[in-house]
C-alpha positions in Angstrom: 89.1 144.1 104.6 86.1 141.8 103.2 85.1 144.7 100.8 88.8 144.7 99.4 88.9 141.4 98.9 85.5 141.2 97.2 86.9 144.1 94.5 89.9 142.1 93.8 88.0 139.3 93.3 86.1 141.1 90.9 88.6 142.7 89.0 90.5 139.0 88.5 87.2 137.8 87.0 86.8 140.7 84.6 90.4 140.2 83.7 90.0 136.3 82.8 88.7 135.3 79.3 84.8 134.7 79.0 85.3 131.1 78.1 88.0 128.4 78.7 90.7 128.6 75.6 89.4 132.0 74.3 92.4 134.1 73.1 93.4 137.5 74.7 92.3 140.5 73.3 95.4 141.4 71.4 96.0 138.1 69.8 93.7 138.7 67.0 95.3 141.8 66.1 98.7 140.0 66.1 97.5 137.3 63.8 96.1 139.9 61.5 99.3 141.8 61.3 101.1 138.5 60.7 99.0 137.6 57.7 99.1 140.8 56.0 103.1 140.5 56.6 103.2 137.3 54.6 100.6 138.4 52.2 103.2 141.9 51.6 106.1 139.3 51.3 104.3 137.1 48.4 103.1 140.4 46.5 106.6 141.6 46.7 107.9 138.6 45.1 105.2 138.4 42.6 106.2 141.9 41.6 109.7 140.9 40.8 109.0 138.1 39.1 106.2 140.4 36.9 109.0 143.0 36.1 111.4 140.6 34.8 108.7 138.9 32.9 108.2 142.3 31.3 111.9 142.9 30.8 112.2 139.4 28.8 109.0 140.2 26.7 110.4 143.5 26.0 113.6 142.3 24.5 111.9 139.2 22.9 109.5 141.9 21.2 112.2 143.6 19.3 113.3 140.3 17.8 109.8 139.2 17.1 109.0 142.7 15.3 112.3 141.9 13.2 110.9 138.2 12.3 107.6 139.7 11.7 108.9 142.4 8.8 110.6 139.5 7.1 107.9 137.3 7.4 105.2 140.0 5.8 107.4 140.1 2.7 106.4 136.1 2.2 102.5 137.4 2.8 102.9 140.7 0.5 104.7 138.4 -2.4 101.6 135.6 -2.0 99.0 138.2 -2.0 100.4 139.9 -5.1 100.4 136.4 -6.8 96.6 135.9 -6.0 95.7 139.7 -6.6 96.1 138.7 -10.7 94.0 135.7 -10.1 90.6 136.9 -9.1 88.1 134.5 -7.7 85.5 134.0 -10.0 84.1 131.0 -8.4 82.7 130.7 -5.2 84.6 128.6 -2.4 82.1 127.6 0.0 84.2 124.4 1.3 86.4 126.3 3.7 89.2 124.8 6.0 89.9 127.2 8.9 93.0 127.1 10.3 93.3 128.9 13.9 96.8 130.4 14.8 97.8 130.9 18.6 100.4 129.7 20.7 101.1 127.3 23.8 102.0 129.9 26.2 100.0 131.9 28.5 100.1 135.2 30.7 99.5 137.3 27.6 96.2 138.7 28.3 93.4 137.9 26.2 95.1 137.3 22.8 94.1 133.5 22.8 90.5 134.5 23.0 90.3 136.9 20.5 91.0 134.4 17.6 88.8 131.8 19.5 86.0 134.3 19.4 86.6 135.6 15.9 86.6 131.5 14.6 83.2 131.2 16.4 81.8 134.3 14.8 83.1 133.0 11.5 81.4 129.8 11.8 78.1 131.1 13.0 78.2 133.5 9.7 78.2 136.5 11.7 78.5 140.2 10.2 81.3 141.2 12.2 83.7 138.5 11.6 87.1 138.6 10.1 85.7 137.0 7.0 83.4 139.9 6.2 84.7 141.2 2.7 87.1 138.4 1.8 85.2 137.2 -1.0 81.8 138.7 -2.2 81.1 135.6 -4.4 81.3 133.4 -1.4 78.1 131.5 -0.3 77.6 131.4 3.5 80.1 129.6 5.7 78.7 126.1 7.1 78.8 125.8 10.8 80.2 122.3 10.2 83.4 123.4 8.6 86.7 121.8 9.4 88.9 123.7 11.8 92.3 123.0 12.7 94.3 124.7 15.1 97.7 125.6 16.0 98.7 126.1 19.6 96.9 124.7 22.9 95.6 127.8 24.0 92.9 128.2 21.5 92.6 124.5 21.3 91.3 124.2 24.8 89.0 127.3 24.4 87.6 126.0 21.3 87.3 122.3 22.5 84.3 123.3 24.3 81.7 124.8 21.4 83.5 123.2 18.3 85.2 120.1 19.2 83.6 118.1 16.8 84.9 120.2 13.9 88.4 119.7 14.6 90.8 117.3 11.9 94.1 118.3 13.2 95.5 120.1 16.3 99.5 121.4 16.5 101.5 122.3 19.4 105.0 122.8 20.0 104.9 125.3 16.8 107.0 128.4 17.1 108.3 128.3 20.6 110.9 130.8 19.9 110.6 132.6 16.7 108.6 130.9 14.0 110.7 129.7 11.0 109.7 128.8 7.6 110.5 125.3 8.4 107.9 125.4 10.6 105.4 126.9 8.2 106.4 124.2 5.5 105.8 121.2 7.9 102.1 122.6 8.9 101.4 123.0 5.2 102.5 119.7 4.4 100.6 117.8 7.2 97.5 119.9 6.2 97.7 118.9 2.2 98.3 115.2 3.4 95.5 115.3 5.9 93.1 114.2 3.3 90.5 117.2 4.1 88.9 118.4 1.1 88.5 122.4 0.8 88.3 124.9 -1.8 90.4 127.2 0.3 92.3 127.6 3.7 91.2 130.4 6.1 93.9 131.6 8.2 92.7 133.4 11.7 95.3 135.1 13.2 96.3 138.0 15.4 97.1 141.1 13.3 99.7 143.5 14.8 98.7 147.2 14.7 100.8 148.7 17.1 102.9 147.7 20.3 99.9 148.1 22.3 97.0 147.0 20.0 96.2 143.9 17.9 93.2 142.8 16.4 92.0 139.2 14.8 92.3 138.9 11.1 91.8 136.3 8.3 93.7 135.8 5.2 92.1 133.4 2.6 94.2 131.0 0.5 93.0 129.1 -2.6 93.4 125.2 -3.1 94.7 123.8 -6.2 91.7 123.0 -7.6 90.1 126.2 -6.8 93.2 127.7 -9.0 93.0 125.3 -11.6 89.1 126.2 -12.1 90.0 130.3 -12.0 89.7 131.7 -15.5 92.7 134.0 -14.9 95.0 131.4 -13.9 94.0 129.2 -16.9 95.6 131.6 -19.1 98.9 130.4 -18.2 99.5 126.8 -19.3 100.4 125.2 -16.3 100.9 121.4 -15.2 98.8 119.9 -12.6 101.6 119.0 -10.4 103.2 122.8 -11.1 99.8 124.2 -9.6 99.7 121.6 -6.6 103.0 123.0 -5.5 102.3 126.4 -6.0 99.0 126.2 -3.9 101.3 124.2 -1.2 103.9 126.8 -1.5 101.7 129.8 -1.1 100.0 128.0 2.0 103.5 128.0 3.5 104.2 131.4 3.0 100.5 132.4 4.2 101.1 130.5 7.2 104.6 131.8 8.0 103.8 135.1 7.6 100.7 134.5 9.9 102.8 132.9 12.5 105.4 135.4 12.6 102.8 138.5 13.0 101.0 136.2 15.6 104.3 135.7 17.6 104.9 139.6 17.5 101.5 140.3 19.0 101.7 137.4 21.7 105.3 139.1 22.8 103.6 142.7 23.0 100.4 141.4 24.5 102.7 139.4 27.1 104.6 142.8 27.9 101.6 144.8 28.5 100.2 142.3 30.7 103.2 141.9 32.7 103.5 146.0 32.7 99.8 145.9 34.3 100.5 143.1 36.7 103.4 145.1 38.2 101.4 147.8 38.6 98.7 146.3 40.3 101.1 144.8 42.6 102.4 148.0 43.8 99.2 149.5 44.3 98.4 146.3 46.5 101.7 146.6 48.2 101.0 150.4 49.2 97.4 149.3 50.3 98.8 146.6 52.4 101.5 148.5 53.7 99.1 151.2 55.0 97.0 148.5 56.6 99.7 146.8 58.2 101.2 150.4 59.6 97.7 151.0 61.1 97.1 147.9 62.5 100.4 148.1 64.1 99.9 151.7 65.4 96.5 150.3 66.8 98.3 147.2 68.5 100.9 149.6 70.0 98.1 152.1 71.0 96.3 149.1 72.9 99.1 148.2 74.5 100.1 151.6 75.9 96.9 152.0 77.3 96.7 148.8 79.2 100.4 150.2 80.4 98.9 153.5 81.5 95.8 152.0 82.8 97.8 149.6 85.1 99.9 152.3 86.0 97.0 154.5 87.1 95.5 151.5 89.1 98.9 151.0 91.2 
């Protein structure tokens, strides 16, 4: 009798937790399963959001491409005018205008123009300025910079904040218009910054899945007046100044529309990749949840069978 009581006491001691307040053996598995279930729910919600954003970006991309084709006509006409005015005088005093946007969730499209601007100011051989004007001297690292868009502004503030003269936001929140470009060109000309030419650094639309940073140079009024080819025409100073400002607005409008199309394309691709990653994560978490649930059920069955065998 005493032997039987001793065995029962040992069995009870073995069944109790080792320390006061310790969780039972199955509690850890249940908590893990609960965490996985909550994470699955959150990832599924993220997948719904990214798929919706991809559809919206796809719709906006079609509109942005049509606006880009219309905007490119302004840029082509602008280039044809300056093609007949070759640059026979160097324009070392350049004003850099970086074109991005205020919105995120579109991959590294803002980083590309920021890196291109830093390379251009550093005089790198692979910068977008390479081949623009063979007569120009080296670009000064202290050149004045103006930024359109809060994203590139935040990135460039870390390194070249001292070069900033003006920053713009809320430009082209939907599809950029010529009024937006004209307002930017007007503020640039009225800023009091002295420059020989304006270099627009923006994203060039290559295809629906590809883009690359590019640079467009627009001469100022003084550079136009000192050009021998332009002096062949008898123009008044006011007409030359108006032409320079109008050509700057044309170039900015073409760059804004092309950058907007690149942004929508990059956002659609980013949301597509995010949706695929969410789908893969859901499958992995679902498999992990099923394995944990199966292990918990197996442990419970083992306990039941062991208890039944002991009885």
